[in-house]
C-alpha positions in Angstrom: 18.2 29.2 1.6 16.0 27.4 -0.6 19.3 26.8 -2.9 21.0 25.7 0.1 18.4 23.2 0.6 18.4 22.2 -2.9 21.9 21.5 -2.9 21.8 19.5 0.4 18.8 17.2 -0.9 20.8 16.6 -4.4 24.1 15.9 -2.5 22.3 13.4 -0.2 20.5 11.9 -3.0 23.4 11.1 -4.7 25.0 9.6 -1.8 22.1 7.3 -1.6 22.2 6.2 -5.2 25.8 5.5 -4.9 25.4 3.3 -1.9 22.7 1.1 -3.8 24.5 1.0 -7.2 25.6 -2.5 -6.1 25.5 -5.0 -3.4 29.3 -4.8 -2.9 29.8 -1.5 -3.3 32.1 0.0 -0.6 30.1 3.4 -0.3 27.4 2.4 1.8 26.7 4.8 4.3 27.4 3.7 7.9 26.3 6.5 10.0 23.6 9.0 8.9 24.4 12.6 8.2 23.8 14.8 11.1 21.1 17.4 10.4 20.7 20.7 12.5 17.0 21.2 13.8 16.2 24.8 13.6 15.4 26.5 16.7 12.0 28.1 15.8 9.0 25.5 15.6 8.6 24.4 11.8 5.0 24.1 10.5 3.2 20.8 10.3 1.4 19.1 7.7 -2.3 19.4 8.2 -4.6 16.3 7.9 -6.1 16.8 4.4 -9.6 15.3 6.0 -11.5 18.5 6.3 -13.5 19.0 9.7 -11.9 15.8 11.2 -11.8 16.0 15.2 -8.6 15.3 16.7 -8.7 11.8 18.6 -9.9 12.2 22.3 -7.2 13.3 24.7 -4.9 10.5 26.0 -6.1 8.1 23.1 -3.9 6.8 20.3 -5.4 8.0 16.9 -4.1 4.6 15.6 -5.0 1.9 18.1 -7.4 3.6 20.4 -5.4 2.7 23.4 -3.6 4.9 25.8 -1.3 7.5 23.8 2.5 6.4 23.8 3.6 9.3 21.9 1.2 12.3 22.4 1.4 15.0 19.9 3.1 13.2 17.3 2.1 12.7 13.7 1.8 9.1 12.4 4.4 7.7 10.4 3.6 5.7 7.1 6.6 3.6 5.7 6.1 1.7 2.6 7.4 -1.8 2.5 8.6 -4.6 -0.1 6.7 -7.5 0.4 8.3 -10.1 -2.0 9.5 -13.4 -0.5 13.1 -12.3 -1.6 12.9 -9.5 0.8 11.8 -11.0 4.1 12.6 -11.1 6.8 11.1 -7.4 7.2 11.6 -4.9 9.8 8.5 -3.2 11.4 5.6 -5.6 10.6 5.6 -6.7 14.1 5.5 -3.6 15.9 3.5 -1.4 13.5 0.3 -0.1 15.1 -1.4 -0.6 11.7 -0.3 -2.7 8.6 -2.0 -1.8 5.2 -1.9 -4.2 2.3 -2.8 -4.4 -1.5 -2.1 -5.4 -4.7 -0.9 -2.8 -7.1 0.8 -4.5 -9.9 1.6 -8.1 -10.8 0.9 -11.1 -8.7 2.2 -9.7 -5.4 1.5 -7.0 -2.9 2.9 -4.1 -1.2 2.7 -3.1 2.4 2.6 0.1 4.3 3.5 0.0 8.0 1.7 2.8 10.1 3.3 4.0 13.5 1.5 6.2 16.3 4.4 8.4 16.2 8.1 8.8 15.1 9.2 7.6 18.2 7.6 4.3 18.0 9.7 3.5 14.9 12.7 1.3 16.0 13.2 -0.1 12.5 11.2 -0.2 9.6 12.0 -1.6 6.0 13.1 -2.7 3.6 11.6 0.6 2.4 9.9 0.3 -0.9 8.5 2.8 -3.7 5.2 4.9 -3.2 2.0 4.0 -4.5 -1.0 6.5 -4.5 -3.4 3.8 -3.0 -1.5 3.5 -0.1 -1.1 7.2 0.3 -4.7 8.0 0.2 -5.3 6.0 3.2 -3.0 8.1 5.6 -2.8 11.8 4.0 -6.2 12.5 5.4 -4.6 12.2 8.8 -1.6 14.0 8.3 0.5 11.1 8.4 4.3 11.3 7.4 4.8 9.0 4.2 8.1 7.4 3.9 9.4 5.7 0.7 12.0 5.2 -1.6 11.0 6.7 -4.8 7.6 6.7 -6.3 5.5 6.2 -9.7 3.9 9.0 -11.4 0.6 8.5 -9.8 2.1 8.9 -6.4 4.0 11.9 -7.5 1.0 13.4 -9.0 -1.2 13.3 -6.1 1.5 14.4 -3.8 2.0 17.7 -5.8 -1.7 18.3 -6.4 -2.3 18.6 -2.4 1.4 20.1 -2.0 1.9 17.2 0.7 5.6 16.8 2.0 6.5 13.2 2.0 10.3 11.9 2.9 11.4 10.3 -0.3 15.0 8.6 -0.5 15.5 9.6 -3.9 15.6 13.3 -2.3 16.2 13.0 1.4 18.7 10.3 1.1 20.6 9.2 3.8 19.2 12.1 6.1 16.0 10.0 6.2 17.4 6.2 5.5 19.7 4.1 6.6 21.4 0.9 5.0 21.5 -2.7 6.5 25.4 -3.6 6.0 24.7 -7.3 7.0 22.6 -7.6 3.8 25.0 -6.5 1.3 26.1 -9.2 -0.9 23.3 -11.3 0.3 20.2 -9.4 -0.8 19.4 -7.2 -3.9 20.5 -3.7 -3.0 17.0 -2.0 -2.8 16.1 -4.7 0.1 18.7 -3.0 2.5 17.2 0.5 3.0 15.4 1.1 6.5 14.5 4.2 8.6 14.5 4.6 12.4 13.2 7.0 15.1 16.6 8.8 15.2 16.5 9.9 11.4 12.6 11.2 11.0 12.9 14.5 12.7 16.0 15.9 11.3 15.1 14.8 7.9 11.5 16.4 8.1 13.5 19.8 9.2 15.3 19.8 5.9 12.0 20.3 4.4 10.8 23.0 7.0 8.2 20.3 8.4 7.6 19.4 12.1 6.9 15.7 13.1 4.5 17.2 15.8 0.5 17.7 14.9 -3.0 16.7 16.0 -4.2 13.6 14.4 -7.7 12.6 14.0 -8.6 9.0 14.8 -8.1 6.6 12.0 -11.1 4.3 13.5 -14.1 4.3 15.9 -12.8 2.3 18.9 -14.7 0.7 21.8 -14.3 -2.3 23.8 -16.7 -5.1 23.3 -17.0 -4.5 19.7 -15.6 -7.8 18.5 -18.2 -9.9 16.5 -19.4 -13.0 18.9 -20.4 -15.6 16.2 -17.4 -17.7 16.0 -17.3 -17.7 12.3 -14.0 -16.0 11.5 -11.2 -18.3 12.7 -9.3 -18.1 9.4 -9.3 -15.5 6.5 -7.6 -16.5 3.3 -6.3 -13.7 1.1 -5.1 -14.0 -2.2 -3.6 -11.1 -3.3 -2.0 -12.7 -6.5 -0.6 -16.2 -7.5 2.6 -14.9 -5.6 0.9 -13.8 -2.3 -1.4 -16.2 -0.6 -1.8 -14.7 3.2 -3.3 -16.6 5.8 -4.8 -14.7 9.1 -5.4 -17.3 11.6 -7.0 -16.8 14.9 -4.8 -17.8 17.8 -7.6 -19.0 20.0 -7.1 -16.1 22.7 -7.0 -12.7 21.4 -5.0 -12.1 18.0 -4.7 -13.1 14.2 -1.3 -14.4 13.0 0.1 -13.7 9.9 1.0 -16.7 7.8 2.1 -17.3 4.0 2.1 -20.8 2.6 1.8 -22.0 6.1 4.7 -20.4 7.1 4.9 -17.5 9.7 5.3 -14.1 8.2 7.5 -12.5 11.0 9.4 -9.5 12.1 13.3 -10.0 12.1 13.2 -8.8 15.5 11.2 -12.0 16.4 11.6 -14.5 13.6 9.9 -17.1 15.3 6.6 -15.3 15.9 4.1 -14.3 13.4 3.1 -10.8 13.1 -0.1 -10.4 15.2 -3.2 -8.2 15.0 -6.1 -7.4 17.2 -8.3 -6.2 14.3 -8.5 -7.6 10.6 -10.5 -5.1 8.4 -10.9 -6.2 4.5 -12.3 -3.7 2.3 -13.6 -4.9 -1.1 -13.1 -2.3 -4.0 -14.1 -2.2 -7.5 -10.9 -3.1 -9.6 -9.4 -1.7 -12.6 -6.5 -0.7 -14.5 -4.8 2.8 -14.6 -4.0 4.2 -18.1 -0.6 2.7 -18.0 -2.5 -1.0 -18.3 -0.2 -2.3 -15.6 -1.0 -0.4 -12.4 -4.2 -1.8 -10.4 -7.0 0.8 -9.8 -9.5 0.6 -7.0 -12.8 2.6 -7.0 -12.5 4.2 -3.2 -16.2 5.5 -3.1 -17.8 2.8 -1.0 -18.4 -0.7 -0.9 -18.7 -3.7 1.5 -16.0 -5.5 3.4 -15.3 -7.9 6.4 -14.3 -7.2 10.0 -12.9 -10.0 12.2 -11.9 -10.0 15.8 -11.4 -12.6 18.7 -12.6 -15.5 16.3 -15.8 -13.9 14.9 -16.6 -12.1 11.6 -19.3 -9.8 10.2 -20.0 -8.0 6.9 -19.4 -4.3 7.0 -19.5 -1.2 4.8 -17.4 1.3 4.2 -17.1 4.9 2.4 -14.4 7.0 1.5 -14.4 9.5 -1.7 -11.5 11.6 -2.8 -8.2 11.4 -2.0 -8.4 13.7 0.9 -11.4 12.0 2.3 -10.6 9.4 5.3 -11.6 6.0 5.1 -14.7 5.5 7.3 -16.3 1.9 8.4 -19.9 1.2 8.7 -22.3 -1.4 10.2 -24.8 -2.7 7.4 -27.1 -0.7 8.8 -25.5 2.3 7.9 -24.3 3.4 11.5 -20.7 3.9 12.4 -18.7 0.5 13.1 -16.8 0.5 16.2 -13.6 -2.0 16.6 -11.6 -3.1 19.3 -8.9 -1.0 20.6 -5.4 -2.5 19.3 -3.0 -3.1 16.4 -5.1 -3.4 12.8 -4.4 -5.3 9.6 -6.3 -3.3 6.7 -6.3 -5.3 3.7 -7.9 -3.7 0.4 -9.0 -6.7 -2.3 -10.4 -6.2 -5.6 -10.9 -9.6 -6.9 -8.4 -9.1 -10.0 -7.1 -11.9 -12.2 -5.1 -14.4 -9.8 -6.8 -13.2 -6.5 -9.0 -15.0 -4.3 -10.8 -15.1 -0.9 -12.0 -17.4 1.5 -13.3 -17.2 5.2 -13.4 -20.2 7.3 -15.2 -20.6 10.6 -14.2 -22.2 14.1 -14.8 -25.6 12.7 -12.9 -25.0 9.3 -16.0 -24.8 7.2 -16.2 -22.2 4.6 -18.3 -19.1 5.6 -20.4 -17.0 3.2 -18.8 -13.7 1.8 -20.3 -10.3 1.2 -21.1 -9.6 -2.4 -17.6 -9.3 -4.0 -16.7 -6.3 -6.4 -17.0 -7.0 -10.0 -14.9 -4.9 -12.6 -16.5 -3.1 -15.4 -16.8 -5.5 -18.4 -14.3 -5.0 -20.9 -15.8 -2.7 -24.1 -17.1 -4.7 -26.9 -15.0 -3.9 -29.8 -17.2 -2.4 -32.9 -18.1 -4.9 -35.5 -16.0 -4.1 -38.7 -17.7 -4.0 -41.8 -16.7 -7.0 -44.0 -14.4 -6.0 -46.8 -16.2 -5.6 -50.2 -15.1 -8.7 -52.7 -12.8 -7.8 -55.6 -14.9 -6.6 -58.6 -15.0 -9.4 -60.9 -13.3 -8.6 -64.1 -15.1 -7.8 -67.2 -15.2 -10.2 -69.9 -12.9 -9.7 -72.7 -13.9 -10.3 -76.4 -12.2 -13.4 -77.9 -9.5 -12.5 -80.4 -10.4 -12.8 -83.9 -9.0 -15.9 -85.7 -6.3 -15.4 -88.2 -6.8 -16.1 -91.9 -5.4 -19.4 -93.0 -2.1 -18.6 -95.3 -2.8 -19.4 -99.2 -1.5 -22.8 -100.4 2.1 -22.7 -101.9 2.7 -19.1 -100.2 
């Protein structure tokens, strides 16, 4: 049976790679392959967060509202976020959107959906980064991506955690938007949707069902009441300047450079969120000296809702531990039920942060994280000078030749 699954996975991966070889290639899949779902229930991936209680009965673990897809594991799809890939699919319908810079001067996104039935269309699907995986694996989410770096692969292998990776699952889990062929770079055409996810998981003996702990503590009436959180400007790099602007009624709208960042489904309407949570994490670089590293033990942050803002604290720990939001006093922080934008910001070179109140005046920020100072190079001893040459004795004068010789 393992041999059969291996052959299926290799065949599907080959199809997927062939289809993205060139934007004009004729081998793009028009229909996903049909996958038989086993009659016996498949095992589900248990949440890594030990001791976490499932969300209250009838309440969504991602939004805190009435559950729409009871008993389903969340789905977490990695997305490209370059200007060239837009418009994206799913940023306007995801129940939570996670953003962070991982290398260079741009950012990446992860769209989190309450259950697989909520994934109408999500993409363009990008590669995995371990920072994002650490945010959703404690809750038993289904990570979906197209390729991964070594840090993501190592993390998944360490915990024997099964994702859906396009390099192996192929067209059983992902489809290609043919209208983008020849217009966009080939990697910006891949997406996933609800009709593919259960069958793709079945290939790996996994189930889309499971009991999910709540991502946050939710309670009505939790919004800050001070009116000093109209706009949050987050520079994730020189190529990613995000503005989250309160609409004056109930939500924060997503802009970049004054232009709405919208879902392709609603191109004139910015993606909107009830809650904005920004965690400030100590920055650094991984051993490849390119990938950004964040210390995810604890730190400070901001919570914005309904035009108000307040400083908060957060705790996490190891990759298997869930993110926990706290009041400055150390008590549990409650946020309003609804869709949440979660940003992770470290203050690396090229990054910036600004909070504006209702009158447009700049507001004070929590203490910002600082990177470890670069080690001072050890002083090298000055090279010793060349020894002075020993004086040489003057040559003796030759006797003058005799006259007439």
